[in-house]
PyMOL Python script that loads the backbone (N, CA, C, O; Angstrom):
from pymol import cmd

cmd.read_pdbstr("""\
ATOM      1  N   MET A   1     -60.665  86.552-142.393  1.00  0.00           N
ATOM      2  CA  MET A   1     -61.470  87.066-143.629  1.00  0.00           C
ATOM      3  C   MET A   1     -61.021  86.282-144.964  1.00  0.00           C
ATOM      4  O   MET A   1     -59.852  85.962-145.181  1.00  0.00           O
ATOM      5  N   ARG A   2     -61.893  86.062-145.667  1.00  0.00           N
ATOM      6  CA  ARG A   2     -61.726  85.266-146.900  1.00  0.00           C
ATOM      7  C   ARG A   2     -62.292  85.874-148.158  1.00  0.00           C
ATOM      8  O   ARG A   2     -63.391  86.425-148.211  1.00  0.00           O
ATOM      9  N   THR A   3     -61.514  85.739-149.095  1.00  0.00           N
ATOM     10  CA  THR A   3     -61.960  86.620-150.318  1.00  0.00           C
ATOM     11  C   THR A   3     -62.246  85.472-151.565  1.00  0.00           C
ATOM     12  O   THR A   3     -61.417  84.589-151.784  1.00  0.00           O
ATOM     13  N   THR A   4     -63.371  85.575-152.265  1.00  0.00           N
ATOM     14  CA  THR A   4     -63.664  84.569-153.410  1.00  0.00           C
ATOM     15  C   THR A   4     -63.925  85.599-154.706  1.00  0.00           C
ATOM     16  O   THR A   4     -64.615  86.618-154.681  1.00  0.00           O
ATOM     17  N   GLU A   5     -63.290  85.131-155.683  1.00  0.00           N
ATOM     18  CA  GLU A   5     -63.576  85.731-156.827  1.00  0.00           C
ATOM     19  C   GLU A   5     -64.156  84.572-158.052  1.00  0.00           C
ATOM     20  O   GLU A   5     -63.863  83.397-158.275  1.00  0.00           O
ATOM     21  N   LYS A   6     -65.078  85.505-158.673  1.00  0.00           N
ATOM     22  CA  LYS A   6     -65.848  84.435-159.658  1.00  0.00           C
ATOM     23  C   LYS A   6     -66.268  85.273-160.892  1.00  0.00           C
ATOM     24  O   LYS A   6     -66.646  86.427-160.691  1.00  0.00           O
ATOM     25  N   GLU A   7     -66.238  84.860-161.951  1.00  0.00           N
ATOM     26  CA  GLU A   7     -66.517  85.424-163.137  1.00  0.00           C
ATOM     27  C   GLU A   7     -68.162  85.328-163.368  1.00  0.00           C
ATOM     28  O   GLU A   7     -68.752  84.250-163.288  1.00  0.00           O
ATOM     29  N   ILE A   8     -68.774  86.481-163.640  1.00  0.00           N
ATOM     30  CA  ILE A   8     -70.002  86.610-164.253  1.00  0.00           C
ATOM     31  C   ILE A   8     -70.202  87.222-165.418  1.00  0.00           C
ATOM     32  O   ILE A   8     -69.567  88.221-165.756  1.00  0.00           O
ATOM     33  N   THR A   9     -71.209  86.603-166.204  1.00  0.00           N
ATOM     34  CA  THR A   9     -71.556  87.212-167.585  1.00  0.00           C
ATOM     35  C   THR A   9     -72.957  87.675-167.653  1.00  0.00           C
ATOM     36  O   THR A   9     -73.988  87.159-167.224  1.00  0.00           O
ATOM     37  N   PHE A  10     -72.727  88.861-168.347  1.00  0.00           N
ATOM     38  CA  PHE A  10     -74.190  89.727-168.817  1.00  0.00           C
ATOM     39  C   PHE A  10     -74.134  89.609-170.324  1.00  0.00           C
ATOM     40  O   PHE A  10     -73.132  89.920-170.967  1.00  0.00           O
ATOM     41  N   HIS A  11     -75.190  89.171-170.831  1.00  0.00           N
ATOM     42  CA  HIS A  11     -75.679  88.788-172.231  1.00  0.00           C
ATOM     43  C   HIS A  11     -75.990  90.214-172.702  1.00  0.00           C
ATOM     44  O   HIS A  11     -75.606  90.484-173.840  1.00  0.00           O
ATOM     45  N   ARG A  12     -76.584  91.109-172.051  1.00  0.00           N
ATOM     46  CA  ARG A  12     -76.996  92.488-172.384  1.00  0.00           C
ATOM     47  C   ARG A  12     -76.540  93.755-171.533  1.00  0.00           C
ATOM     48  O   ARG A  12     -76.421  93.655-170.312  1.00  0.00           O
ATOM     49  N   PRO A  13     -76.323  94.773-172.107  1.00  0.00           N
ATOM     50  CA  PRO A  13     -75.804  95.978-171.198  1.00  0.00           C
ATOM     51  C   PRO A  13     -76.725  95.922-169.784  1.00  0.00           C
ATOM     52  O   PRO A  13     -77.882  95.502-169.810  1.00  0.00           O
ATOM     53  N   PHE A  14     -76.140  96.348-168.674  1.00  0.00           N
ATOM     54  CA  PHE A  14     -76.798  96.270-167.541  1.00  0.00           C
ATOM     55  C   PHE A  14     -76.439  97.579-166.741  1.00  0.00           C
ATOM     56  O   PHE A  14     -75.525  98.372-166.965  1.00  0.00           O
ATOM     57  N   ARG A  15     -77.440  97.601-165.703  1.00  0.00           N
ATOM     58  CA  ARG A  15     -77.309  98.740-164.704  1.00  0.00           C
ATOM     59  C   ARG A  15     -77.361  98.406-163.296  1.00  0.00           C
ATOM     60  O   ARG A  15     -78.156  97.580-162.847  1.00  0.00           O
ATOM     61  N   LEU A  16     -76.568  99.007-162.636  1.00  0.00           N
ATOM     62  CA  LEU A  16     -76.477  98.781-161.091  1.00  0.00           C
ATOM     63  C   LEU A  16     -76.699  99.981-160.337  1.00  0.00           C
ATOM     64  O   LEU A  16     -76.262 101.043-160.778  1.00  0.00           O
ATOM     65  N   GLU A  17     -77.303  99.941-159.294  1.00  0.00           N
ATOM     66  CA  GLU A  17     -77.807 101.242-158.577  1.00  0.00           C
ATOM     67  C   GLU A  17     -76.415 101.915-157.931  1.00  0.00           C
ATOM     68  O   GLU A  17     -76.374 103.115-157.662  1.00  0.00           O
ATOM     69  N   SER A  18     -75.448 101.150-157.744  1.00  0.00           N
ATOM     70  CA  SER A  18     -74.335 101.783-157.093  1.00  0.00           C
ATOM     71  C   SER A  18     -73.355 102.415-158.263  1.00  0.00           C
ATOM     72  O   SER A  18     -72.350 103.027-157.902  1.00  0.00           O
ATOM     73  N   LEU A  19     -73.648 102.266-159.638  1.00  0.00           N
ATOM     74  CA  LEU A  19     -72.805 102.681-160.742  1.00  0.00           C
ATOM     75  C   LEU A  19     -73.399 103.724-161.622  1.00  0.00           C
ATOM     76  O   LEU A  19     -74.479 103.439-162.140  1.00  0.00           O
ATOM     77  N   VAL A  20     -72.897 104.834-161.865  1.00  0.00           N
ATOM     78  CA  VAL A  20     -73.437 105.953-162.195  1.00  0.00           C
ATOM     79  C   VAL A  20     -73.935 105.490-163.891  1.00  0.00           C
ATOM     80  O   VAL A  20     -75.057 105.769-164.313  1.00  0.00           O
ATOM     81  N   GLU A  21     -72.848 104.723-164.764  1.00  0.00           N
ATOM     82  CA  GLU A  21     -73.247 104.416-165.954  1.00  0.00           C
ATOM     83  C   GLU A  21     -73.839 103.089-166.192  1.00  0.00           C
ATOM     84  O   GLU A  21     -73.896 102.254-165.289  1.00  0.00           O
ATOM     85  N   PRO A  22     -74.240 102.890-167.271  1.00  0.00           N
ATOM     86  CA  PRO A  22     -74.774 101.415-167.462  1.00  0.00           C
ATOM     87  C   PRO A  22     -73.379 100.785-167.873  1.00  0.00           C
ATOM     88  O   PRO A  22     -72.483 101.576-168.166  1.00  0.00           O
ATOM     89  N   GLN A  23     -73.145  99.527-167.915  1.00  0.00           N
ATOM     90  CA  GLN A  23     -72.212  98.848-168.299  1.00  0.00           C
ATOM     91  C   GLN A  23     -72.533  97.837-169.477  1.00  0.00           C
ATOM     92  O   GLN A  23     -73.577  97.226-169.709  1.00  0.00           O
ATOM     93  N   GLU A  24     -71.341  97.844-170.143  1.00  0.00           N
ATOM     94  CA  GLU A  24     -71.607  96.768-171.585  1.00  0.00           C
ATOM     95  C   GLU A  24     -71.907  95.249-171.222  1.00  0.00           C
ATOM     96  O   GLU A  24     -71.487  94.750-170.178  1.00  0.00           O
ATOM     97  N   ALA A  25     -72.524  94.677-171.983  1.00  0.00           N
ATOM     98  CA  ALA A  25     -72.515  93.161-171.875  1.00  0.00           C
ATOM     99  C   ALA A  25     -71.049  92.386-172.094  1.00  0.00           C
ATOM    100  O   ALA A  25     -70.230  92.700-172.957  1.00  0.00           O
ATOM    101  N   GLY A  26     -70.931  91.531-171.326  1.00  0.00           N
ATOM    102  CA  GLY A  26     -69.604  90.851-171.334  1.00  0.00           C
ATOM    103  C   GLY A  26     -69.513  90.148-169.748  1.00  0.00           C
ATOM    104  O   GLY A  26     -70.328  90.206-168.828  1.00  0.00           O
ATOM    105  N   THR A  27     -68.223  89.490-169.828  1.00  0.00           N
ATOM    106  CA  THR A  27     -67.865  88.762-168.462  1.00  0.00           C
ATOM    107  C   THR A  27     -67.040  89.804-167.402  1.00  0.00           C
ATOM    108  O   THR A  27     -66.045  90.452-167.727  1.00  0.00           O
ATOM    109  N   TYR A  28     -67.608  89.817-166.210  1.00  0.00           N
ATOM    110  CA  TYR A  28     -66.864  90.654-165.331  1.00  0.00           C
ATOM    111  C   TYR A  28     -66.383  89.664-164.132  1.00  0.00           C
ATOM    112  O   TYR A  28     -66.703  88.477-164.056  1.00  0.00           O
ATOM    113  N   ARG A  29     -65.601  90.326-163.259  1.00  0.00           N
ATOM    114  CA  ARG A  29     -65.067  89.588-162.047  1.00  0.00           C
ATOM    115  C   ARG A  29     -65.810  90.087-160.957  1.00  0.00           C
ATOM    116  O   ARG A  29     -66.155  91.265-160.864  1.00  0.00           O
ATOM    117  N   LEU A  30     -66.024  89.339-160.255  1.00  0.00           N
ATOM    118  CA  LEU A  30     -67.089  89.641-158.854  1.00  0.00           C
ATOM    119  C   LEU A  30     -66.155  89.125-157.552  1.00  0.00           C
ATOM    120  O   LEU A  30     -65.764  87.969-157.386  1.00  0.00           O
ATOM    121  N   ILE A  31     -65.929  90.138-156.776  1.00  0.00           N
ATOM    122  CA  ILE A  31     -64.942  89.712-155.677  1.00  0.00           C
ATOM    123  C   ILE A  31     -65.793  89.811-154.391  1.00  0.00           C
ATOM    124  O   ILE A  31     -66.396  90.869-154.210  1.00  0.00           O
ATOM    125  N   VAL A  32     -65.902  88.854-153.510  1.00  0.00           N
ATOM    126  CA  VAL A  32     -66.708  88.935-152.564  1.00  0.00           C
ATOM    127  C   VAL A  32     -65.832  88.876-151.197  1.00  0.00           C
ATOM    128  O   VAL A  32     -64.853  88.130-151.221  1.00  0.00           O
ATOM    129  N   ASP A  33     -66.050  89.456-150.245  1.00  0.00           N
ATOM    130  CA  ASP A  33     -64.999  89.586-149.059  1.00  0.00           C
ATOM    131  C   ASP A  33     -66.212  89.156-147.928  1.00  0.00           C
ATOM    132  O   ASP A  33     -67.364  89.587-147.864  1.00  0.00           O
ATOM    133  N   GLU A  34     -65.579  88.221-147.124  1.00  0.00           N
ATOM    134  CA  GLU A  34     -66.317  87.584-146.176  1.00  0.00           C
ATOM    135  C   GLU A  34     -65.886  87.479-144.839  1.00  0.00           C
ATOM    136  O   GLU A  34     -64.727  87.065-144.857  1.00  0.00           O
ATOM    137  N   GLU A  35     -66.314  87.677-143.594  1.00  0.00           N
ATOM    138  CA  GLU A  35     -65.669  87.577-142.436  1.00  0.00           C
ATOM    139  C   GLU A  35     -66.110  86.410-141.568  1.00  0.00           C
ATOM    140  O   GLU A  35     -67.326  86.218-141.573  1.00  0.00           O
ATOM    141  N   LEU A  36     -65.396  85.611-140.845  1.00  0.00           N
ATOM    142  CA  LEU A  36     -65.847  84.679-140.223  1.00  0.00           C
ATOM    143  C   LEU A  36     -66.626  84.976-138.823  1.00  0.00           C
ATOM    144  O   LEU A  36     -66.156  85.805-138.044  1.00  0.00           O
ATOM    145  N   ILE A  37     -67.771  84.311-138.541  1.00  0.00           N
ATOM    146  CA  ILE A  37     -68.679  84.814-137.475  1.00  0.00           C
ATOM    147  C   ILE A  37     -67.844  83.902-136.370  1.00  0.00           C
ATOM    148  O   ILE A  37     -67.611  82.708-136.561  1.00  0.00           O
ATOM    149  N   ALA A  38     -67.444  84.596-135.238  1.00  0.00           N
ATOM    150  CA  ALA A  38     -67.036  84.071-134.261  1.00  0.00           C
ATOM    151  C   ALA A  38     -68.113  83.546-133.200  1.00  0.00           C
ATOM    152  O   ALA A  38     -69.218  84.072-133.067  1.00  0.00           O
ATOM    153  N   GLY A  39     -67.695  82.526-132.515  1.00  0.00           N
ATOM    154  CA  GLY A  39     -68.400  81.817-131.553  1.00  0.00           C
ATOM    155  C   GLY A  39     -69.394  80.846-131.676  1.00  0.00           C
ATOM    156  O   GLY A  39     -70.264  80.522-130.868  1.00  0.00           O
ATOM    157  N   LEU A  40     -69.105  80.346-132.999  1.00  0.00           N
ATOM    158  CA  LEU A  40     -70.104  79.390-133.384  1.00  0.00           C
ATOM    159  C   LEU A  40     -69.381  77.935-133.386  1.00  0.00           C
ATOM    160  O   LEU A  40     -68.170  77.784-133.545  1.00  0.00           O
ATOM    161  N   SER A  41     -70.326  76.878-133.181  1.00  0.00           N
ATOM    162  CA  SER A  41     -69.540  75.623-132.971  1.00  0.00           C
ATOM    163  C   SER A  41     -68.988  75.113-134.738  1.00  0.00           C
ATOM    164  O   SER A  41     -68.288  74.144-135.032  1.00  0.00           O
ATOM    165  N   PHE A  42     -69.449  75.897-135.441  1.00  0.00           N
ATOM    166  CA  PHE A  42     -69.252  75.539-137.006  1.00  0.00           C
ATOM    167  C   PHE A  42     -68.680  76.902-137.614  1.00  0.00           C
ATOM    168  O   PHE A  42     -68.900  78.012-137.129  1.00  0.00           O
ATOM    169  N   PRO A  43     -67.890  76.639-138.779  1.00  0.00           N
ATOM    170  CA  PRO A  43     -67.469  77.838-139.448  1.00  0.00           C
ATOM    171  C   PRO A  43     -68.590  78.528-140.388  1.00  0.00           C
ATOM    172  O   PRO A  43     -69.116  77.864-141.281  1.00  0.00           O
ATOM    173  N   ALA A  44     -68.901  79.731-140.188  1.00  0.00           N
ATOM    174  CA  ALA A  44     -69.910  80.390-140.945  1.00  0.00           C
ATOM    175  C   ALA A  44     -69.298  81.822-141.266  1.00  0.00           C
ATOM    176  O   ALA A  44     -68.473  82.396-140.555  1.00  0.00           O
ATOM    177  N   TYR A  45     -69.769  82.241-142.300  1.00  0.00           N
ATOM    178  CA  TYR A  45     -69.102  83.560-142.809  1.00  0.00           C
ATOM    179  C   TYR A  45     -70.193  84.557-143.154  1.00  0.00           C
ATOM    180  O   TYR A  45     -71.222  84.190-143.722  1.00  0.00           O
ATOM    181  N   LYS A  46     -70.000  85.634-142.861  1.00  0.00           N
ATOM    182  CA  LYS A  46     -71.039  86.836-143.312  1.00  0.00           C
ATOM    183  C   LYS A  46     -70.320  87.782-144.429  1.00  0.00           C
ATOM    184  O   LYS A  46     -69.144  88.133-144.327  1.00  0.00           O
ATOM    185  N   ARG A  47     -71.157  88.142-145.487  1.00  0.00           N
ATOM    186  CA  ARG A  47     -70.540  88.970-146.493  1.00  0.00           C
ATOM    187  C   ARG A  47     -70.410  90.507-145.838  1.00  0.00           C
ATOM    188  O   ARG A  47     -71.319  91.122-145.279  1.00  0.00           O
ATOM    189  N   VAL A  48     -69.005  90.973-146.062  1.00  0.00           N
ATOM    190  CA  VAL A  48     -68.657  92.442-145.620  1.00  0.00           C
ATOM    191  C   VAL A  48     -68.627  93.184-146.822  1.00  0.00           C
ATOM    192  O   VAL A  48     -68.881  94.377-146.658  1.00  0.00           O
ATOM    193  N   ALA A  49     -68.392  92.831-147.982  1.00  0.00           N
ATOM    194  CA  ALA A  49     -67.893  93.616-149.138  1.00  0.00           C
ATOM    195  C   ALA A  49     -68.264  92.787-150.514  1.00  0.00           C
ATOM    196  O   ALA A  49     -68.178  91.576-150.718  1.00  0.00           O
ATOM    197  N   THR A  50     -68.613  93.622-151.208  1.00  0.00           N
ATOM    198  CA  THR A  50     -68.921  93.065-152.845  1.00  0.00           C
ATOM    199  C   THR A  50     -68.240  94.119-153.742  1.00  0.00           C
ATOM    200  O   THR A  50     -68.452  95.324-153.598  1.00  0.00           O
ATOM    201  N   HIS A  51     -67.305  93.542-154.793  1.00  0.00           N
ATOM    202  CA  HIS A  51     -67.036  94.666-155.713  1.00  0.00           C
ATOM    203  C   HIS A  51     -67.021  94.017-157.035  1.00  0.00           C
ATOM    204  O   HIS A  51     -66.953  92.792-157.138  1.00  0.00           O
ATOM    205  N   LEU A  52     -67.083  94.796-158.033  1.00  0.00           N
ATOM    206  CA  LEU A  52     -67.096  94.567-159.359  1.00  0.00           C
ATOM    207  C   LEU A  52     -66.021  94.957-160.142  1.00  0.00           C
ATOM    208  O   LEU A  52     -65.931  96.176-160.291  1.00  0.00           O
ATOM    209  N   GLU A  53     -65.182  94.277-160.685  1.00  0.00           N
ATOM    210  CA  GLU A  53     -64.119  94.870-161.514  1.00  0.00           C
ATOM    211  C   GLU A  53     -64.585  95.303-162.849  1.00  0.00           C
ATOM    212  O   GLU A  53     -65.106  94.545-163.667  1.00  0.00           O
ATOM    213  N   ILE A  54     -64.369  96.549-163.019  1.00  0.00           N
ATOM    214  CA  ILE A  54     -64.681  97.287-164.287  1.00  0.00           C
ATOM    215  C   ILE A  54     -63.213  97.566-165.153  1.00  0.00           C
ATOM    216  O   ILE A  54     -62.231  97.859-164.472  1.00  0.00           O
ATOM    217  N   PRO A  55     -63.102  97.499-166.249  1.00  0.00           N
ATOM    218  CA  PRO A  55     -64.204  97.261-167.258  1.00  0.00           C
ATOM    219  C   PRO A  55     -64.258  95.767-167.388  1.00  0.00           C
ATOM    220  O   PRO A  55     -63.505  95.084-166.694  1.00  0.00           O
ATOM    221  N   ARG A  56     -65.105  95.207-168.239  1.00  0.00           N
ATOM    222  CA  ARG A  56     -65.332  93.814-168.289  1.00  0.00           C
ATOM    223  C   ARG A  56     -63.924  93.232-168.770  1.00  0.00           C
ATOM    224  O   ARG A  56     -63.044  93.974-169.209  1.00  0.00           O
ATOM    225  N   LEU A  57     -63.769  91.755-168.647  1.00  0.00           N
ATOM    226  CA  LEU A  57     -62.591  90.981-168.767  1.00  0.00           C
ATOM    227  C   LEU A  57     -62.072  90.866-170.296  1.00  0.00           C
ATOM    228  O   LEU A  57     -60.918  90.572-170.611  1.00  0.00           O
ATOM    229  N   SER A  58     -62.978  91.109-171.059  1.00  0.00           N
ATOM    230  CA  SER A  58     -62.392  90.960-172.438  1.00  0.00           C
ATOM    231  C   SER A  58     -62.120  92.306-173.155  1.00  0.00           C
ATOM    232  O   SER A  58     -61.818  92.348-174.347  1.00  0.00           O
ATOM    233  N   SER A  59     -62.239  93.386-172.387  1.00  0.00           N
ATOM    234  CA  SER A  59     -61.637  94.610-172.792  1.00  0.00           C
ATOM    235  C   SER A  59     -60.248  94.674-172.898  1.00  0.00           C
ATOM    236  O   SER A  59     -59.445  94.014-172.238  1.00  0.00           O
ATOM    237  N   SER A  60     -59.963  95.638-173.902  1.00  0.00           N
ATOM    238  CA  SER A  60     -58.501  95.643-174.066  1.00  0.00           C
ATOM    239  C   SER A  60     -57.702  96.742-172.966  1.00  0.00           C
ATOM    240  O   SER A  60     -56.494  96.952-172.848  1.00  0.00           O
ATOM    241  N   SER A  61     -58.695  97.259-172.327  1.00  0.00           N
ATOM    242  CA  SER A  61     -57.955  98.277-171.260  1.00  0.00           C
ATOM    243  C   SER A  61     -57.157  97.556-170.171  1.00  0.00           C
ATOM    244  O   SER A  61     -57.480  96.555-169.531  1.00  0.00           O
ATOM    245  N   ILE A  62     -56.019  98.306-170.106  1.00  0.00           N
ATOM    246  CA  ILE A  62     -55.210  97.687-168.894  1.00  0.00           C
ATOM    247  C   ILE A  62     -55.669  98.250-167.709  1.00  0.00           C
ATOM    248  O   ILE A  62     -55.492  97.535-166.723  1.00  0.00           O
ATOM    249  N   VAL A  63     -56.125  99.156-167.545  1.00  0.00           N
ATOM    250  CA  VAL A  63     -56.438  99.863-166.253  1.00  0.00           C
ATOM    251  C   VAL A  63     -57.917  99.230-165.802  1.00  0.00           C
ATOM    252  O   VAL A  63     -58.868  99.341-166.575  1.00  0.00           O
ATOM    253  N   ARG A  64     -58.050  98.622-164.630  1.00  0.00           N
ATOM    254  CA  ARG A  64     -59.307  98.017-164.107  1.00  0.00           C
ATOM    255  C   ARG A  64     -59.246  98.497-162.745  1.00  0.00           C
ATOM    256  O   ARG A  64     -58.236  98.558-162.044  1.00  0.00           O
ATOM    257  N   GLN A  65     -60.503  98.854-162.417  1.00  0.00           N
ATOM    258  CA  GLN A  65     -60.947  99.237-161.198  1.00  0.00           C
ATOM    259  C   GLN A  65     -61.967  98.397-160.417  1.00  0.00           C
ATOM    260  O   GLN A  65     -62.793  97.715-161.025  1.00  0.00           O
ATOM    261  N   ARG A  66     -61.919  98.439-159.019  1.00  0.00           N
ATOM    262  CA  ARG A  66     -62.946  97.558-158.555  1.00  0.00           C
ATOM    263  C   ARG A  66     -63.809  98.411-157.824  1.00  0.00           C
ATOM    264  O   ARG A  66     -63.368  99.016-156.847  1.00  0.00           O
ATOM    265  N   LEU A  67     -64.882  98.520-158.152  1.00  0.00           N
ATOM    266  CA  LEU A  67     -66.065  99.345-157.462  1.00  0.00           C
ATOM    267  C   LEU A  67     -66.901  98.539-156.587  1.00  0.00           C
ATOM    268  O   LEU A  67     -67.283  97.433-156.971  1.00  0.00           O
ATOM    269  N   GLN A  68     -67.251  99.041-155.330  1.00  0.00           N
ATOM    270  CA  GLN A  68     -68.102  98.427-154.519  1.00  0.00           C
ATOM    271  C   GLN A  68     -69.505  98.550-154.977  1.00  0.00           C
ATOM    272  O   GLN A  68     -70.001  99.643-155.248  1.00  0.00           O
ATOM    273  N   VAL A  69     -70.301  97.151-155.086  1.00  0.00           N
ATOM    274  CA  VAL A  69     -71.565  97.400-155.120  1.00  0.00           C
ATOM    275  C   VAL A  69     -72.127  96.342-154.422  1.00  0.00           C
ATOM    276  O   VAL A  69     -71.475  95.533-153.762  1.00  0.00           O
ATOM    277  N   SER A  70     -73.698  96.339-154.601  1.00  0.00           N
ATOM    278  CA  SER A  70     -74.442  95.473-153.651  1.00  0.00           C
ATOM    279  C   SER A  70     -74.543  94.151-154.079  1.00  0.00           C
ATOM    280  O   SER A  70     -75.081  94.015-155.178  1.00  0.00           O
ATOM    281  N   TYR A  71     -74.186  93.176-153.531  1.00  0.00           N
ATOM    282  CA  TYR A  71     -74.458  91.749-153.678  1.00  0.00           C
ATOM    283  C   TYR A  71     -75.726  91.617-154.200  1.00  0.00           C
ATOM    284  O   TYR A  71     -75.774  91.253-155.375  1.00  0.00           O
ATOM    285  N   ASP A  72     -76.865  91.841-153.572  1.00  0.00           N
ATOM    286  CA  ASP A  72     -78.090  91.584-153.965  1.00  0.00           C
ATOM    287  C   ASP A  72     -78.666  92.193-155.408  1.00  0.00           C
ATOM    288  O   ASP A  72     -79.451  91.646-156.183  1.00  0.00           O
ATOM    289  N   ASP A  73     -78.095  93.358-155.509  1.00  0.00           N
ATOM    290  CA  ASP A  73     -77.864  94.227-156.959  1.00  0.00           C
ATOM    291  C   ASP A  73     -77.740  93.391-158.116  1.00  0.00           C
ATOM    292  O   ASP A  73     -78.547  93.118-159.004  1.00  0.00           O
ATOM    293  N   VAL A  74     -76.336  92.982-157.874  1.00  0.00           N
ATOM    294  CA  VAL A  74     -75.680  92.132-158.954  1.00  0.00           C
ATOM    295  C   VAL A  74     -76.540  91.184-159.351  1.00  0.00           C
ATOM    296  O   VAL A  74     -77.031  91.131-160.478  1.00  0.00           O
ATOM    297  N   HIS A  75     -76.781  90.298-158.318  1.00  0.00           N
ATOM    298  CA  HIS A  75     -77.757  89.102-158.553  1.00  0.00           C
ATOM    299  C   HIS A  75     -79.204  89.561-159.381  1.00  0.00           C
ATOM    300  O   HIS A  75     -79.733  88.985-160.332  1.00  0.00           O
ATOM    301  N   ARG A  76     -79.552  90.551-158.813  1.00  0.00           N
ATOM    302  CA  ARG A  76     -81.031  91.095-159.573  1.00  0.00           C
ATOM    303  C   ARG A  76     -80.747  91.296-160.853  1.00  0.00           C
ATOM    304  O   ARG A  76     -81.665  91.024-161.627  1.00  0.00           O
ATOM    305  N   ALA A  77     -79.473  91.802-161.447  1.00  0.00           N
ATOM    306  CA  ALA A  77     -79.378  92.312-162.682  1.00  0.00           C
ATOM    307  C   ALA A  77     -79.073  91.237-163.351  1.00  0.00           C
ATOM    308  O   ALA A  77     -79.493  91.266-164.508  1.00  0.00           O
ATOM    309  N   LEU A  78     -78.306  89.982-162.959  1.00  0.00           N
ATOM    310  CA  LEU A  78     -78.093  88.755-163.529  1.00  0.00           C
ATOM    311  C   LEU A  78     -79.368  88.159-163.890  1.00  0.00           C
ATOM    312  O   LEU A  78     -79.501  87.667-165.011  1.00  0.00           O
ATOM    313  N   ALA A  79     -80.452  88.155-162.926  1.00  0.00           N
ATOM    314  CA  ALA A  79     -81.723  87.387-163.044  1.00  0.00           C
ATOM    315  C   ALA A  79     -82.304  88.199-164.209  1.00  0.00           C
ATOM    316  O   ALA A  79     -82.750  87.604-165.190  1.00  0.00           O
ATOM    317  N   LEU A  80     -82.314  89.574-164.133  1.00  0.00           N
ATOM    318  CA  LEU A  80     -83.132  90.341-165.200  1.00  0.00           C
ATOM    319  C   LEU A  80     -82.393  90.012-166.588  1.00  0.00           C
ATOM    320  O   LEU A  80     -83.114  89.951-167.584  1.00  0.00           O
ATOM    321  N   ASP A  81     -81.057  89.803-166.730  1.00  0.00           N
ATOM    322  CA  ASP A  81     -80.355  89.630-167.884  1.00  0.00           C
ATOM    323  C   ASP A  81     -80.705  87.893-168.502  1.00  0.00           C
ATOM    324  O   ASP A  81     -80.701  87.501-169.669  1.00  0.00           O
ATOM    325  N   ALA A  82     -80.909  87.328-167.581  1.00  0.00           N
ATOM    326  CA  ALA A  82     -81.236  85.892-167.960  1.00  0.00           C
ATOM    327  C   ALA A  82     -82.508  85.653-168.586  1.00  0.00           C
ATOM    328  O   ALA A  82     -82.714  84.836-169.483  1.00  0.00           O
ATOM    329  N   LYS A  83     -83.523  86.580-167.941  1.00  0.00           N
ATOM    330  CA  LYS A  83     -85.015  86.632-168.428  1.00  0.00           C
ATOM    331  C   LYS A  83     -85.199  87.105-169.730  1.00  0.00           C
ATOM    332  O   LYS A  83     -85.934  86.516-170.523  1.00  0.00           O
ATOM    333  N   ALA A  84     -84.466  88.321-170.063  1.00  0.00           N
ATOM    334  CA  ALA A  84     -84.459  88.955-171.243  1.00  0.00           C
ATOM    335  C   ALA A  84     -84.135  88.048-172.372  1.00  0.00           C
ATOM    336  O   ALA A  84     -84.090  88.485-173.522  1.00  0.00           O
TER     337      ALA A  84
END
""", "prot")
cmd.dss("prot")
cmd.show_as("cartoon", "prot")
cmd.util.cbc("prot")
cmd.orient("prot")
């Protein structure tokens, strides 16, 4: 298992299907867990979980939670944000 973290920025409030409330614009931490695919002659990974850390990184809140989200949903929201 490997985990990668990256910061993503939304310039406008956004909505994800897996989250009840719209989220504020800002920079968030995206955490992706991947599993090694066994039996191949080269290393390859498949995504097994994606989490978004709420609230945004610039928030003064000390309490953060990681909510499971769809990787594709996050990237669709980022693309919509970039178009607007």
